[in-house]
C-alpha positions in Angstrom: -67.0 76.4 -3.1 -66.2 76.8 -6.8 -67.6 74.3 -9.3 -64.8 72.3 -10.9 -66.8 72.1 -14.1 -67.0 75.9 -14.4 -65.2 77.5 -17.5 -63.1 79.7 -15.3 -61.6 76.8 -13.5 -60.7 75.0 -16.7 -59.0 78.1 -18.1 -56.8 78.5 -15.0 -56.0 74.8 -15.0 -55.0 74.9 -18.6 -52.9 78.0 -18.1 -51.0 76.5 -15.1 -50.4 73.2 -17.0 -49.1 75.0 -20.0 -46.8 77.1 -17.9 -45.4 74.0 -16.1 -44.9 72.2 -19.4 -43.1 75.2 -20.8 -40.9 75.6 -17.7 -39.9 71.9 -17.8 -39.2 72.1 -21.5 -36.9 75.2 -21.0 -35.1 73.5 -18.2 -34.4 70.4 -20.3 -33.2 72.6 -23.2 -30.9 74.6 -20.9 -29.5 71.3 -19.4 -28.9 69.9 -22.9 -27.1 73.0 -24.1 -24.9 72.9 -20.9 -24.0 69.2 -21.6 -23.1 70.0 -25.2 -21.1 73.1 -24.3 -18.6 71.4 -22.0 -17.3 68.9 -24.6 -17.0 71.8 -27.2 -14.8 73.8 -24.8 -12.7 70.7 -24.1 -12.2 70.2 -27.9 -11.2 73.8 -28.3 -8.6 73.5 -25.5 -7.2 70.3 -27.0 -6.8 71.9 -30.4 -5.0 74.9 -28.8 -2.7 72.6 -26.9 -1.8 70.5 -30.0 -1.2 73.6 -32.1 1.0 75.1 -29.4 3.0 71.9 -29.1 3.5 71.8 -32.9 4.7 75.4 -33.1 7.0 74.8 -30.2 8.6 71.7 -31.8 8.6 73.1 -35.4 12.2 74.7 -35.3 13.6 71.4 -33.9 11.8 69.4 -36.6 13.1 71.6 -39.4 16.7 71.5 -37.9 16.6 67.7 -37.8 15.3 67.6 -41.3 18.1 69.7 -42.6 20.8 67.8 -40.7 19.4 64.4 -41.9 20.3 65.2 -45.5 16.8 64.5 -46.7 16.5 68.1 -48.0 19.4 67.4 -50.3 18.0 64.1 -51.5 14.5 65.6 -52.1 16.0 68.6 -54.0 18.2 66.2 -56.1 15.2 64.0 -56.8 13.0 66.9 -57.9 15.8 68.4 -60.1 16.3 65.1 -61.9 12.6 64.4 -62.2 12.0 67.8 -63.8 15.0 67.5 -66.2 14.6 63.9 -67.2 11.7 61.6 -67.7 11.6 57.8 -67.8 12.6 56.5 -71.2 14.8 59.4 -72.1 18.6 59.2 -72.3 21.1 60.7 -69.9 24.9 61.0 -70.0 26.9 59.8 -67.0 30.5 59.6 -66.1 32.2 56.3 -65.1 35.9 56.2 -64.1 37.9 53.4 -65.7 41.6 52.9 -66.2 43.7 53.4 -69.3 47.4 53.0 -69.8 49.5 56.0 -70.6 51.3 55.2 -73.9 54.5 57.0 -72.8 54.9 56.1 -69.2 52.7 52.9 -69.2 51.1 54.2 -66.0 47.5 53.3 -65.4 45.4 56.5 -65.3 41.9 56.8 -63.8 39.9 58.7 -66.4 36.2 59.5 -66.9 34.3 57.8 -69.7 30.9 59.3 -70.7 28.2 56.8 -71.5 24.6 57.3 -72.4 22.0 55.3 -70.4 18.3 55.4 -69.9 17.1 58.1 -67.4 16.7 58.6 -64.6 20.0 57.5 -63.0 20.4 57.4 -59.3 23.6 56.7 -57.2 22.9 53.0 -56.9 22.4 52.5 -60.7 25.5 54.6 -61.4 27.7 52.5 -59.1 26.2 49.3 -60.5 27.2 50.4 -64.0 30.8 51.0 -62.7 31.1 47.7 -60.9 29.8 45.8 -64.0 32.9 47.1 -65.8 33.4 48.6 -69.2 31.3 47.4 -72.1 32.7 46.4 -75.5 32.9 49.9 -77.0 34.7 51.2 -74.0 37.0 48.1 -73.8 37.9 48.6 -77.5 39.3 52.0 -76.6 41.7 50.4 -74.1 39.9 51.1 -70.8 39.9 48.5 -68.0 38.7 48.2 -64.4 40.4 46.8 -61.3 37.3 46.5 -59.2 37.1 42.8 -58.4 34.5 40.9 -60.5 32.4 39.5 -57.7 32.0 42.9 -55.9 28.4 43.6 -55.0 26.8 46.9 -54.1 24.9 46.3 -50.9 23.5 49.8 -50.8 24.2 53.6 -50.9 22.8 56.7 -49.3 23.5 60.4 -49.2 23.6 62.3 -45.9 24.7 66.0 -45.7 26.4 65.8 -49.1 28.4 62.7 -48.1 27.8 59.4 -49.9 28.0 56.2 -47.9 28.9 53.3 -50.3 28.4 49.8 -48.8 30.2 47.1 -50.8 30.6 43.4 -50.2 33.9 42.0 -48.9 34.8 40.8 -52.4 35.9 44.4 -53.1 39.0 43.8 -50.9 40.1 40.8 -53.1 42.2 42.9 -55.5 43.6 41.1 -58.5 45.1 42.3 -61.8 42.6 42.8 -64.6 42.5 40.1 -67.2 42.4 42.9 -69.7 45.7 44.4 -68.5 48.8 43.6 -70.4 50.9 43.3 -67.2 50.3 42.3 -63.6 49.3 45.1 -61.2 50.7 44.9 -57.7 48.0 44.5 -55.0 48.7 47.9 -53.3 48.3 49.7 -56.6 45.3 47.7 -57.6 43.6 48.7 -54.3 44.4 52.3 -54.8 43.1 52.4 -58.4 39.9 50.4 -57.5 39.2 52.8 -54.7 39.9 55.8 -56.9 37.4 54.4 -59.5 34.7 54.2 -56.8 35.4 57.7 -55.3 35.7 59.6 -58.5 32.6 58.1 -60.0 30.6 58.8 -56.9 31.9 62.4 -56.8 30.7 62.9 -60.3 27.2 62.5 -59.0 25.4 65.7 -58.2 25.5 67.2 -54.6 28.2 64.8 -53.3 31.2 66.3 -51.7 32.6 63.4 -49.7 32.7 59.6 -50.0 32.7 57.0 -47.2 33.3 53.4 -48.3 31.9 50.6 -46.1 32.6 46.8 -46.4 29.7 44.7 -45.2 28.5 47.8 -43.3 31.8 48.4 -41.5 34.2 51.3 -42.3 36.7 50.5 -45.0 40.3 51.1 -43.6 42.9 52.1 -46.2 46.0 54.3 -45.7 45.4 56.0 -49.0 41.6 56.3 -48.8 41.6 59.8 -47.4 43.8 61.2 -50.1 42.2 59.6 -53.1 40.3 62.3 -54.9 40.1 63.3 -58.5 43.3 65.1 -59.5 45.4 63.8 -56.6 
């Protein structure tokens, strides 16, 4: 029977122990790599699925973006931002009324005024609703937009401007600056013409839809009132 204290026995024992420790260590390492490998594959698959879904939806997203009118708004904003900076001056057109000397007919004519830049559609319409200032009044221009009219909001969609006004806009009266009384139907036509022509002078706008307290404004002459008609 071999002596347990012999050198040969100790060498064999150490070798077997070392081999077992190494084998157990390698098994643990392989098991750890396997556990780490599975989540990595899942993440890669998830990324592929998300990327595929995005590419599939991209044409529809771009189409909705173009149809929403945001492209026009962004383009208009960038154009104005590059051409005018805050604090600079900008010339805008507001349509007011002036009486023809020969026929005494009220004409809707553009008046160029200089204001602080940048000017958006809201600020342009607010300037119009406020009426002509003293220098413009001194030239004989008036406005038939009712004094208490408020601009509730405006937006541009597909080159069409939606102008939301308060119900006071429908309370047409003759202007106190006018030398004679203006019949209500004519006052309505001229006030609407002022709104439409001023809005059409703004860049990128091809059509104007007027709302009263958020509801479509019904007028027999609304569809025909355009500059030059």
